[in-house]
DONUKE-296742 format. One line per 3 residues: number of its first residue (from 1); for each residue x, y, z of C-alpha. Coordinates in pm, whole numbers, plus 32768, in hexadecimal, padded with zeros to 4 digits. Layout:
! residues N
NUM = X/Y/Z | ...
END
This chain:
! residues 164
1 = 228E/4522/E4A2 | 2293/43AA/E47F | 2148/4304/E4E0
4 = 215F/41F6/E5ED | 20DA/40E8/E503 | 222C/4104/E451
7 = 2301/40DD/E587 | 224D/40D6/E6D2 | 237E/40B1/E7AF
10 = 24DB/413D/E775 | 25E4/4032/E737 | 24DC/3F1F/E711
13 = 245C/3EFB/E5AD | 237C/3DCF/E5EF | 229E/3E58/E702
16 = 2134/3E02/E74A | 2057/3F13/E7DA | 1F42/3E88/E8B9
19 = 1E28/3F5E/E942 | 1D6B/3EAD/EA59 | 1C45/3ED8/EB42
22 = 1B8B/3DF2/EC2D | 1CCE/3D53/ECA7 | 1DF3/3DCA/ED75
25 = 1F44/3E33/ECEF | 1FE1/3D31/EDD5 | 1F13/3C16/ED3E
28 = 1F6A/3C85/EBDC | 20DE/3CA7/EC2A | 20E5/3B50/ECCE
31 = 202F/3ABB/EBA4 | 211C/3B57/EAA8 | 224A/3AE6/EB72
34 = 21B1/398A/EB83 | 21B4/3989/EA07 | 2321/39F5/EA0E
37 = 22EC/3B55/E988 | 239F/3C76/EA2F | 22C6/3D9B/EAA2
40 = 2364/3EE2/EA32 | 227C/3FF8/EAA9 | 212B/4027/EB4D
43 = 2038/412E/EBBD | 1EDF/414D/EC52 | 1DCD/4234/EBD6
46 = 1C74/4276/EC63 | 1BCD/4169/EB8F | 1CD6/40AC/EAC9
49 = 1E34/404A/EB36 | 1F5B/401A/EA4E | 2079/3F25/EA3C
52 = 2186/3EF8/E935 | 224B/3DB7/E918 | 233F/3D0A/E831
55 = 2283/3C58/E71E | 2370/3B30/E71F | 23BD/3A41/E838
58 = 2510/3A44/E8D9 | 2522/38CF/E883 | 25E2/389E/E741
61 = 2508/3811/E62F | 23BE/388A/E6C6 | 233F/397B/E5BE
64 = 21C9/3955/E600 | 20E7/3A67/E682 | 207F/3A74/E7EC
67 = 1F3D/39BA/E83E | 1E68/3AE0/E8AC | 1D28/3A18/E8DC
70 = 1DD3/3971/EA04 | 1E25/3AC8/EA95 | 1CC3/3B54/EA7C
73 = 1BDD/3AD3/EB91 | 1A63/3AFA/EB9E | 1A1A/3C6B/EBBF
76 = 1B64/3CC7/EB19 | 1BB2/3D70/E9CF | 1CF5/3D86/E90A
79 = 1D39/3E5B/E7D7 | 1E82/3DDD/E746 | 1F55/3E87/E63C
82 = 2072/3DB6/E5AF | 2134/3EDD/E525 | 2240/3E28/E45C
85 = 21D7/3CBD/E428 | 2301/3C76/E347 | 23F4/3D93/E319
88 = 24CF/3CC8/E22E | 23AF/3C80/E141 | 2313/3DDB/E16A
91 = 21BA/3D59/E1CA | 20C1/3E59/E249 | 2039/3E68/E3AC
94 = 1F31/3D7A/E432 | 1E10/3DC6/E520 | 1D49/3CE3/E60A
97 = 1C2F/3D34/E6FA | 1BDA/3C3C/E810 | 1AB6/3C3B/E900
100 = 1A82/3B35/EA11 | 1B9D/3A60/E985 | 1B10/3A4F/E823
103 = 1B97/3AEC/E6E7 | 1A83/3BDB/E67E | 1B2E/3C6B/E54A
106 = 1C86/3C6A/E4B0 | 1D27/3CD3/E36A | 1E67/3D32/E2BC
109 = 1E91/3E9E/E25F | 1EFC/3E1A/E109 | 1DA0/3D91/E0C0
112 = 1C8C/3E2D/E191 | 1B86/3D65/E0D2 | 1C09/3C16/E152
115 = 1B90/3C1C/E2BB | 1B73/3AFE/E3B5 | 1ACE/3AC1/E506
118 = 1974/3A97/E59E | 1908/3BEF/E51F | 19F5/3C2C/E3FB
121 = 192E/3D59/E380 | 1924/3E0C/E4D1 | 1A06/3F25/E452
124 = 1986/3F24/E2EC | 18AD/405E/E316 | 19D1/4131/E395
127 = 1AC0/40A5/E291 | 19C5/4100/E182 | 198A/425A/E218
130 = 1B03/4295/E20C | 1B08/422C/E09A | 1BEC/4107/E0EA
133 = 1B02/3FFE/E058 | 19D2/4001/DF77 | 197D/40C1/DE3D
136 = 1A1B/4206/DEB6 | 1B61/4166/DF2E | 1C98/422A/DED8
139 = 1DA9/4122/DEE0 | 1EB0/4205/DE43 | 1ED9/42E4/DF75
142 = 201E/42D4/E037 | 1F70/42F5/E188 | 1E83/41CA/E17B
145 = 1F28/411A/E2A1 | 1F0B/4250/E379 | 1DA1/4282/E30C
148 = 1D57/4116/E360 | 1DE3/414A/E4BF | 1D10/4286/E4E4
151 = 1BD4/41CD/E478 | 1C16/40B1/E570 | 1C76/4191/E693
154 = 1B4A/4271/E658 | 1A56/414D/E64B | 1ADF/40AA/E788
157 = 1B21/41F7/E839 | 1C8E/4199/E86B | 1D6C/42A7/E8FF
160 = 1E5F/4369/E829 | 1FBD/42DB/E82C | 20AF/43FD/E818
163 = 220B/43B8/E795 | 2333/44A4/E7BE
END
């Protein structure tokens, strides 16, 4: 079975997966539409909600990422997975975690040691425990992207995203 980090939405290779809490689905959809990204799917869990949207704008020439800080009000949280940041160049996924409009931590799955944000090392303990960084890191495994998703979702208590 293909893991969702390698194709979150059928027929849409460049899909962002956004888990959210502390804001309404309506507010998030309106914000994404305001940034000219098309919502593709959504769901609501008991704690976290989920929305998938096209990574790219429908405006030609707009290849930038959505501005998630603008979509995350005080009291809100967003856990964003950019599943295929550049299919043509085969770049790995990217992750960002926002709280109260601020980027708390973010990193590329290609280099988990190069983290950004107000608390760049927030996920470091779980990444180390999963042997994804640090002295016990096993960078030769074929499932590192899936293990990275598992470490993040476990730490943030994100719901499982089942794919057919």
